[in-house]
N, C-alpha and C positions, 0 to 999 in steps of 0.2 A: 590627030593622034598626039602630035607634039604638045599641044595645049593640055590634053588630058594627062600626059605624063608629068608635065610641069606641075599640075594641080596635085597629083599624087605625091610628087617630091616635096612640094610645099607642105602638104598635109603631114608627111612623115617628119619633116623638120619642125613643124609646129608642135607635134606631139612630143618630140625630144626636148624642145625648149620648155614646154609646159612641165614635163617631168622634172627637169632641172630646177625650175622655179619652186615646185612643190617640195623637193628635197631641201632646198635652201630655207624655205619657210619652216619645215619640220625642225631643222637644226637650230634655227633662230628661236623657235618655240621651246625646244628642249633646254637651250641655254638660259632663256629667260626663266623657265620653271625651276631649273637647278639653282639659279641665283636667288629666286624668291624663296625656295625651300631653305636654302642655306641661310638666307637672311632671317627666315622665321626661326630656325634653330638658334642662330646667333642671337636673335632678339630675345628668345627665352633665356639663353645663357646669360646675356648681359643684364636682363631683368632680375634673374636670380642673384647675380653678383651684387647688383645695386641694392636689392632687398637685404642681402646679407650684411652689407655695410650699414644699412639704416636700422637694423635691430640693435637696440641700445644696451641691452643687458642679458645676462644668462637667464634671468627669470622670463624675459620675453621670448628668448630662444626656446626654453623648455616648454612654455605655454603653447607655442606654435608647434613644437615637435610632438607634443601629446596629441594634438588634433590631427597631425599627419600620421599618427599610429606608431610612433617610436616608444620603446620601453624606457624606463627610468635609467637602467644601466647604460643603454646606448646614448641617452641624452647626457649622462655624466661624461661619457667619452668625448662627445662633441664639445661640451663645456671646457674640458681640459685642453682641447685643441685650440681654444680661444686664448689660452695663456701659454706662451712659449718664451722661455728664457727671460722671465720677468716682464715681458711685453704683452699688452692686450691687443689681440687681433680679431678678425672676423672669420678666421679659417674654419673654426668649428661650425659657425653659421652656414658658411658656404658648403662645407662637406655635407651637412645635413640636408640642405635643399637639393644638391646634386644627387645625393644617394636616393632621396625620395623620388626624384625625377625619373630614375631608371624603371620604376614600376607604373608610370603614368603615360597614357596615350597623349601625344603632344597637343592634339587639338583640345583636350580636356584640361590641360594644365592650368590655364588662367582661371577657369571657373572653379576648379577644386582648390587652388591655392588662395584665391580671394575668399572663398567660403571658410577655409581653415583660419585665415587671418582674422576674419570677423568673429568666428567662434572663440578664438583665443583672446579676444578683446583688443586686437590691434587694428581698429577700424581706420585710423588715419593712414597706416601703411597700406591697407587694402585699397583705399580709394586713391592714394598717391600712385601706386604702381599698376593698378588695374581700373582706371577711371571709366573705361568704356565697356567693361564687362558687366552685364546684367545677370543677376542670379535667377535661375529658373524657379517658377512658383512651386513645383513639386519635384523633389529630389528623387534619386534612385540609389539603391545600395551600391551599384557599380560605380556611381560617381562619388558617393560618400565614403571615401577611403578614410576620412577623419573619423576615428572610432567613436569619440564622444558624440559627434553630430549624428551618426547613424544610430547609435544607441538611444539618443534622445528622441529621434524620429520614430523608432520602433516602440519605445516605451510608451509614448503618447497613445499609439493605436492599441497596444496591449491593455494598458490601464483603462482606457475607455471601454473596451470589450469586457474586461473582468468585472468592472463595477456594474455594468448593465446586465451581463449574462452569468458569468461563472460564479460570482459572489451572491447571486440570487437563488438560494436553495429553497425550493418550496417545501414546507414542512408537512402540510396537509394536502392530500390529493384533491380534496373537494374545495380547497380555498386557494385560488391562484394568486391571491394578494398577501398570503401569509408566508413570510420568509424567515429562515433561521437567523439568529443573532450570532454572526460569525465573530464579532469582536470579543464576545465572552464565551466562546465555544469550549466545552469540556472535552478533552481527549486524553486518555491514559495510554501511554505507549511503553512497551517493554522492549529493551534492546538485548539481543542475543549475540554472543561472540565467544571465541575461544581465546583464553589467555595464552599469549605466545610464550610466556615463561614457564607455565606449569602444564599447558595442554589441557586444562580443565575448562569445560563449558561454563560460561558465565551468563547471568541474567540480571539486568539492572532496570529499575523503573526510571523512566525519563521524566525529569521535573519540567514544569512549565508548559508552554504551548506546543502544539503539533509541529510548528515551524522550527522548534528546537532540534528536530532530527538533523537539521543542517549544521548544528553546533556540536553534536556528539563526537567524541573522540574514542576510537577503538584502538587499544594498544598504543595510545599516543598520537594516532593519526586520524584525520577527518576522512571518512570513506567517501569515495566518489560514486559508488553504486549502492543503493539501498533498496531492499525488497520489503515493502510494508504489507503484511498479510492481516486479514481479519475475516471473521465469519460474516455472513449476510446481515446487513443492517447495523453493523458496528460503527459505520461512519467513514468508510474509505473515501467516498466522493466528497463528503463534507470536509474531510481532512485536507484534500487537495484544494478545495474551495477556500479553506481557511488560509492555506499557504498563499494563494493568489490574493486574498484579502490583505494579509499582512504586507505583502510585497507592494500592492497597489496603493495602500494607504500609508506605507512607510512607517509601520509600527516601530517605535524606537527600540523596544526590547527584542525585536525579531532579528535573527541573523540574516533573514532574507533581504533586509534593507541594504546589505552589503553586496548583493548580487545585482549587477546592472540590468540583466535581461532574464526574465523568468517565463518560460513557456509551459502552460498547463493544458493538457489535452485529455479528452475522454476517448479512450481507444475504441469504445463500442461504435462510434460513428465514423471510424477511420477504415477505409477500404484496404484490403490486403496489399494491393500493389501501389498504394500511395507512398511517396517519399515523405520524410519528415517535413521538408519545406512545403510540400503540397498540403499536408495535414494541418500545419500551422496556419497557412493562408485560408484553407477551407473552413477551419473551425474557429479561429480567433481573429486573425487580421482582416479577413475578407479580401475584397478586391482593392488593395492599396496601390495607388499609382506608383510606378517605379520599382516595385518589389516583385520579383519572380521567385518561384521555388528554388531555382538554381542559385540566384544571387543571395537568397536568404541562407541556404545551406552553406554556401561559400563563406558568407560572413560569420556564421556560427563556427565553421571550421577554423577560420583565422583568429577567432576570439573565444576559444573554448573556455578559458578561465573566467570569462565574464558572463557565462550563460548557465542557467539552471533549467532542468527539464523535469516535469512531473507528468507521468503517464498513468492515467487512472483506468483500472479495469483490464489487466492483462488477461484475466479469465474470460473477458468479453470481446477480446480482440481476434480478428480473423487470422492474423499472422501468428506464427509460433516459432520459438527458438529451435525446435526440432526440424524445421524446414531445411531441406538440403539446398545449398547454394542460394541463400536468400538474396533478393535484389533490393528490397526495401531498406532504406537507410534507418527506418525505425527499428527493425529487427537487428540490424547491424549495430545500432547504438545500444540496444538492450543487451546484445551479446558481447558488448565491450570491444567491438571491432571498429567502431567509429566514435568520434567525439569522446575520447577516453578521459579528457581532462574536465569535461562538463560534469557538474553535479547532477546526477540522475536518480530519481526515485520512481519505482514502479509499484503499483498497488495490485493486489490479487486476492482472491479467495485462497484458503490454504491448500486445496487439493492440487494446485499447480506449482506448489513450492518446490517439488522435486525437480522441475525443469531448471531450477537455479542452483541445484546441488551437483551438477555435472562438473567434471574436471575443467578447470579454466575459469569457471564462474563462482564455484563454492568459496574460493579464497578471496574473491573480489567483492561479492555482495555481502553486505551486513543485513541480517534479518531483524526486522522490528515487527511488533504485533500490537494492534489496537485491542484493548481489553474492554472497552465500554465504560459506563459510569460506575463509580464506587457507590456504596449505599448513601453516603453523605451527599454526593453529587446528584444522585437521583432524587433525594429528598429536597435538595436545593432547587432542582428544576421544577418539582411539583409546587413548591412554595411560590416561586416566581410566576408559574403558570396561573395558579388560582388567585394570587394576590392581584395580578394584572386584570382579573375578571371580577375583582371585589368579592371573592368567595374564599377567604383564607381558612374558614372552618372546614372546607372540603379536604384539606390536606390530612387532617386527623382521621376523617372518615375513610379516605382512600387507604391510608396506612393501616387502618384496622382490617380492611379487606385483604390487603397484602399478607398480613399475618395468617389469614385463614385460607389463602389461595396460593399454594406454593408455586404454581406455574407462573402466575402474573408477578409474583414476588421475585422470580428469577429473571424473567425477560424484561423487567423494567430497567435493568442495567444496560439494555440495548438501546442506543439513542433513537433509532428509527421508531421503536415501539413505545418509548417512554412518553412522548408527546401524544401518540394515538390513544394510549391507555388513559391519560388524563382527560382527553376529550370524550372518549367513550364512557368514562365514569361520569362525566358531566351530563351525558345524555342518558344515563341509567342503563347502559348496555353491557356491563361487565360481569354481571352476576353468574352467567352461565358459561363463561369462557374458562376452559381448563387445558387448552392445547393450542398449538400454532394454527392448526386447521380451523379450530373454533374461533380463533381471533380473526382470521381472514374471512371466515363466513360472516362474522359480525361486521367487519369493515365494509364488505360488499353490501350487506343489508342496509348499513347506515348510508352509504353512498346513494342507494336507491331512495331511501326515505328523505334524505337531504335534498335530492333533486326534485322530488314531488312537492316538498314544502316550498320550493322556489317557483315551481311551475305546475299549476293545477292540472294542466292538460298533458303532463308528461306520463307516458306509458312505456313499460318495458317488460318483456318476458325474460325473467331472471335466468331460467334454465337455457333458453335459446341464446341469450347473450353469452353465457359462459361456454356453451358448446361451440359457438361460431368463433369467438375470440380465442377460446382454448385450442381450437385446431390450428389457428395461426401461430399461437404461442408454442405449441408442441413442434410444429414444422420447423420453427426457428431453433428450438433447443436440440433437435435431432441432427442439425448440421454440425460438422466437425468443429466449427468455430463458435457454435452456440449463438445464433443470430439474435440480437436484441433490438435491432433497428430495422423497421419495416417500411418499404416504399409502396406506392400505389399498386404495383403489380402483385405484391404479396397479399394485398387486401381485396383483390378482385372477388366479387361475389358476396362480400360481407360488409359492403360500404355502409349499409344501414346500421349495423352494429358498431362499426367504427365511429360513426357520428355519436351514437349513444354512449360509447365508452369514453369519448372525449368529453362529453357533457357531464358524465358522472365524475370524471377525474381519474378513472381507471387507466386511461390512455392520455398521452400528451402529444402534441403535434408541433413541429418546428421546421423552419426553412433555413438552409445554410448555403453558401456559395459552393459551386462544384469546381473541380480542378481544371476541367476543360469545358468549353462551350458544347452543349449537346442539343442539337436541333434548335439552335439559337437561344437556348436558355442558359442563364449564368448561375442558376441555383437549383436545388432539389429540396423536396419536402419529405420528411420522414416521421414515422409514428413509433412510439415506444411505450411500454407499460411504465407505471409510475415507479416501479422498482422491480429488479429481477425476480424477487420472491413472488411478486404479484403475477408475473408471467408464468412462473413455475406452478403457482396455485391454479391458475386458469387451465394450464396444460393438464393438471391432474383431474380437474373436473371433466374435461373432454374425455380423458381415458376412462374415467369411472363410468361413463355412459356409452362406451364403445368397446365391446369385448375384443373385436378383431384388432383394433388399434392398440389395445392394451397388450395383447399377445405379442404383437410385432414390437412394441416398445420394450417388453421384457427380453425379447431375443436380441434387440440392439444393445441392451445393457450387458448381456452375457458376452457379446462379441467386442464390446468396447475396451480399449486399453486404459481408459480413465473413467471407470464407472462412478467414481465419486462426484462427477459433474452432474449426476442425476439424483444425488442424495436427497435434496429437498423435494423433488417431485415424488420420490418414494415416500417421504414423510407425509406429504399431503394425501397421497393415496391411502396410506395406512390409517389416516384420520377420517377417511370417507366411508368406512364400513368394515365389518368384521371379515368379510370375504377378501376384500382388498388388503386388509392388514395381513391376513395369512399369505396372500400372493406375494406381498412385499417381503415378508420374512423368509419365505421359501426361496425367493430369488437371491436374497443376500447370502443365505446359507450355501447356495449352489456356486457362488463366485469362488474361483480358485485362488489359493493363497499366493500364487505367482503374480496375480493381478492386484490383489487387495490383501493386506496383512491381517493377521488375526485380531490385533487391537482395533483396527479400523472397522473390521467386520462386526466386532462386539459393540462398538460405538453406534454403528448404523442400526443394529438390532434394537439397542436400547432407545435410539431415536424413534423408531417405529412404534415400540411398545408405549412410549410416552405420548404418542399421538392417538392411541386407541380411544374409541368412544366409551364413555362410562368408566366404571371401576372394574378393571379386569384382574385386580390383585387377588380376587377370590374366585376367578373363573375356573370352571371344570373342563374347558375346551382342551382337547388333546393337541397341544402345541408341539411342533417338532423339537428335536434336541438342539439346544443352542451351544452348550459348553461341553463338548464330548470328552474332554480330558479333565474335567473338574476344576479348570483354571479360568478365572475371569480376568481379562486384560482390559484395564481402564486407562487409556492414554490420551492426553490432551482433550479431556472431556468438555464438550459444550454443555450448556445448561439443559438442553433437551434430553441428552443422554443421562444426566443426573436424575432428571424426573422419571425417565424410563426405568432406572434401577429400582426406584421405590415402588414401581407398579408391576414388578415381575409376578406372573401367575405362579401359584405353588408348584405346579408340575414342571415348570421351566427350571426351577431350582433343583429339582430331582433329575438326575442324569441317567444316561444309559447304564445298563448293568447294575441298576439300583444304587448308583453312587451319587454324591451330591457335590455342589460347589464347595471345594475345600481350600482353595487358594485364590488370592486376589493380588494383582499387581496394579498399583496406582502410581502412574508416572507422568511427569511433565504437566501436572494439573495445577493451575493457578486460579483458585476459586475464592469468591467472596464468602463472607462468613455464613450467609444464609444458604448458599449452595453447599458449603461444606457440611452444614447441619443436615440438609436434605440427603446428601450422599451417605452420611453415617447412618441415618435412619434406614436408608435402603439396604445398607450392608447388614444391619441388624436382622433383617428378614432372612438372610442366608445363615441360618443357625449352625450349619456344619462347617463354617469357615474355621480353619485352624492356623493358616499361614497368611501373612500379609507383608507386602513390600511397598514402601512409600519412597519414591525417588524423584528428586528435583521438583518438589511441590511447594506451593505456598497456600496455606489453609486459612489463614486469617481468622482463626476461631480458637479461643483459649479454653473453651469448655465444650468438649465433644461427648456425645452419648457413648456409654461404655459398650465394648464388644467383648463380653466375658468369655467367649469361646475361642478367641485367638490365643494360640500357644507360642507361636514363633513370629517375631516382628523384626523386619530389616528396614532401616531408614538411612537416608543419605542425601547429601547435597541439598538440604532444605534452605529456604530463603531466610528464615529467621530461627535463631537458636531456641527461642521459647516454643517453637513448634515441636521440638524434642519432648519437652515437658507435656504438651497437650496430647501428643500421640501415645506416650507411655502411660499416662494416667487413664487413657481410654481403653487400655488392654490390661485390666487389673490382675489377670491370671497368667501373664506372659511368663514363659519358662526359658526362652532363648531370645536374647536381644543383641542385634548387631547394628552398630552405628558407624557409618562411613561418612565422614564429613569432608568438605572442601577446605583446604588450607587458606583459600582466599576469603571464605566467609566465616569460618568457625575457629575461635580461639579455644585451645584445649581446656582452659579453666572454665570458660562459659559452658562448653559442651558437657563436661563432667558434672558441673553444678546442676544443669538442666536434667541430665540423665538421672542423677541420684535424687533430685527433688521429685522427679516423676515416680521413681521406684518407691519412694517413701509413701506414695498414695496407693501403691499396689498391695497385693495380698501376700507378698513374700514367697512367691513360687519360683523365682528366677534361679535357673541352674547354670546358664552360660551367658557371659557378657563379653562382647567384642567391641573395641573402640579403635578407630584408625583414621588417618588423614587429617589430624588436627595440627595446628601450628602452636608454637609456644613451648616453654619448658615447664615441667612439673616441679613445683616447689615442695619443700618439706611439709608445709602447711596443707597444700593440696593433696599430697600423698596421704597424710594422716587423716584428713577429712574423708577421703575416698574409703579408706579402710574402716573407719567408724561407721560410715553409711552402709557398707557391705555387711558389717556385723549386725547392725540393727534392722536394716530393710531388706537384705538378701541373705538370710541365714542359711539357705540351702544351696548357695552358689558353689559349684564344683569346678568351673572352668573360667579363667579370666585371661583375655587376650588384649594386650595393649601394644599397638603398632605405631611406628613413627613418633614415639614419645621420647622427648629429651629429658634424661635424668642424670644428675651428677652421681658419680660412683658411690660416694658415701650415702646419699639418699637412696640409691638403688638397693644397696645392701640392707638398709633398715626396712625399706618397703617390702622386699621379698621375704625377709624374716618375719615381719608382722603378718603377711598374707598366709604364710605357712602355719601360723598359729590358729587360723580359722578352721574349725573341725571338719567342715564339709569340703574344703578346698582339695581338689585332686590334681589340677593342672594349671600351671602359670606360664604364659608366653609373652 
């Protein structure tokens, strides 16, 4: 027992001794670690001080400071610290390095500082102070705090992608090797804004390239948020590609050359829950080593002034500004809640413009609009096209066709169709085309013929193809976000037609990286139609062959808060047969004005009439009442609506209770000369018109057909003063004329000269003249000329109203006295 107890005692003592030894070792280890850590910190500190002493000049200090991310004003402060009381020291250098150290993980400091030194050109200092530090082969944004280094790293990957993908815009669906010439891209952009001094809406044509939208000043300031709207086919995607081109190739005249980083995204391929960083990586950068969505967004957030964003296709994006509590940083950026200093441009079809007019965004976003080709640009395009094919004589032949086909003459201004029209003309396929539906019918037929010419064994059931792909197209369009991009699950059951569609060029297929690994796959494949209008066309063909789906489609439109998103589908339906035309018209008439305004309803009706098969201008079909109050509202007219006006059936012009269209409002229409001519010819068919209002329009036509039945004319805020002359001469029997001009556009003398020159061409029926809103002072000569013109060209004038006119008292007395001598004059204001 004694021995056993001794063993137990010894064991207890041994355990105690062992515990003491372990405690001593832990204390020794802690002491050593503390000394090592302290030594490490001291080592960094002494290294920084030594480096500060070796920096030889302020220029070297500033070069390094820029790489470390300091602004010029902060660098000036550090440089001033180097000079104290007439002595040159290294205090500023030291302050800069120690201030930078506060934001750096200690273990990363040697790598990051050596990299910055090398990027600043201080290679000797980099190797002297960090000889044993090897730079990693692939950097990461978290490590690259040096701004210029990180920007250079990202620029390389972005430029590589833009040159290979974004800047390769396929012009012809049937030719994957034919790309648009972005270097010489024509784009006409109009800038809209409100003058902060006068409160008057302004409209200016933007000179130069599309990239100049980043140079425009509104009320003296360059806007950080731009909404670029355009109808289908006008070139929104090409415009963004042109921006990416100018940035990638550093075009000297482009303001984009001054933006260090430019991110261009197609929103149609972006998932609703994707962040901006995820979208950029997924669509442009790909799987770049060292770059994560979080680090990329963090970098953009720290350097907003150095970044530009172009988001193409808001109308095709799954996310929306109306979403409550949005989580995606894309929507937050569009809504100006994130990256506020970044230059951001969003493109969209016009029907979603209202989402940017809500309080908080209306004053931030500057609206711009793509107008398409001018006549001279369209002619230039045709000349280049046929000259490149050694067929310059075809330009004259095609021009002759345009003069006889008003539809093709109007849509050739749309870039998407200008090239197709040239090619279809070359193939002899344009003679029967008189509507957008007819054009797409011809394009599909050509795709089939072209494929058969390349492959004798190619077979395709045209109707089955459009029915099957049309169902997929419609399913996508009926989703709230209007799905444009389809995955394998969307195409189950129609794989055969998917293959045919891709072979034809009706569909395209592409693979992009995904934001997360899914089932071990780092990419996904998607299919899309060659243009959104092609998807809408195919959807209409499916509806035309399925009455049940057509009825459901009509119900969906009636319930929709944004029925305009289906406008082109309705147009294609209207062009597919008389019964479908009537169905489309009836649906539009049933839409309530709380959902769709009268002017838009009238525009849609005219769109559908313009798509009707054959000549319906002499139709005896009993069409429903279009204009129940005798007033025709024509606002922001597209070319299709102008064509529809010229094709109105006679009984449409005659209204309920045996009344007729007696009044027309033409507002915010900026038409090319040929479209203005077509519009006027359409108005001539409404022979009971008596009153006309033309407001904020640009007509670009000095010789208009006369409207002899117009008695009352009101015009205002026209883009060009000579438009006054053109409009007045077009209404020779006018009795009441009211001219309201913008003081920013119209000089009093110019307006009065144009008005009186126009009245000189009329029939002397004027009874009332009102002029207001003009700038400038009326001279004695101007007053005398006006009185002489009234006496000779308006002998029946009874009332003269001149507002906002500056007259000296002596001239005023003489002016009024002379006016009272006119026999017919009854009232002067």
